[in-house]
N, C-alpha and C positions, 0 to 999 in steps of 0.2 A: 504494499500499500504506500501511497505517496503522501507527502505532507500537504497541508493546506496551501503553503507557499508554492509548492510545485504545481498544485492544481490551478492556482491563480495564474502562474506563469504559462502553463499549458493553454489555458483558456484565452489568454491575451496574445498568444502566438509568439511569446518570448522564448519558448523552448519547444522542442518536438518530442514525440514519443521516444525517438532514438536517444535523445539527451537524457531520458529518465532511466534508461537501462543501466544497471550496475554491471561491472565486468563479468561477473559470473552468471548474470541473468540470461535466460534464453527467451523470456517473454517480457513484454513491457508491463510495468506496474500500472494498475488501474486506480485512478483517483477514487476515493471513497467519500461520499457526501453524507456526513452525519447530520442528524437533526440538531437544532439549536440546543446547546447544553449537553449533547450526547458526546461521550468520549469514544475514542477508537476501542478502548477496552470494553465499554458497554456494548458497542456495536458487535464486537467479536463474540462476547458472551451470548448475545441474541442469536448470532449465527450458529454457535455451538448448540444452543437450545433447539433451534430450528432443525439442525442435523439430527439431534437426538429424537425429535418427534417423528423423523423419517427413518429411524433405526440405522443411522449412518454415523460412524465415528470419524473424527478428524484424522486420526492415525491411519484409518483405512484408505485415506485419499493421499497419503504422503508420496506414493509413487505414481500418482496420476494427477499432475498439476492442471491438466486441461479439464478434467472432470471437476476438480476442486474449484477452479475458476468459474466453470459453468454453474455450479451449485451456489457460489457466492452471489453470482448475478441473479439466479432464481430467487434466492432468499431476499435480495435487496428490492426486487420489484413488488414484493408482497407487502401489504401494510403491516407495520410493527406497532405494538402497543406503545402509547406515549408514556 
């Protein structure tokens, strides 16, 4: 996940997705938009609860980053409790 500053720079066209890659990264990090007052830790916990409700463990996705990314996206488009 990228920082709020990176997200702002990406939106403003100051950096590209390639600029966001870390040397060991094979995929571009995806900006995460949290709700006002929500921390990345809270967002991550909500994702873990979402996975658990679908009987999927985060550890089971360790060797499948494409599947994990897909699930992060799926969980983010659904409404989360405030």
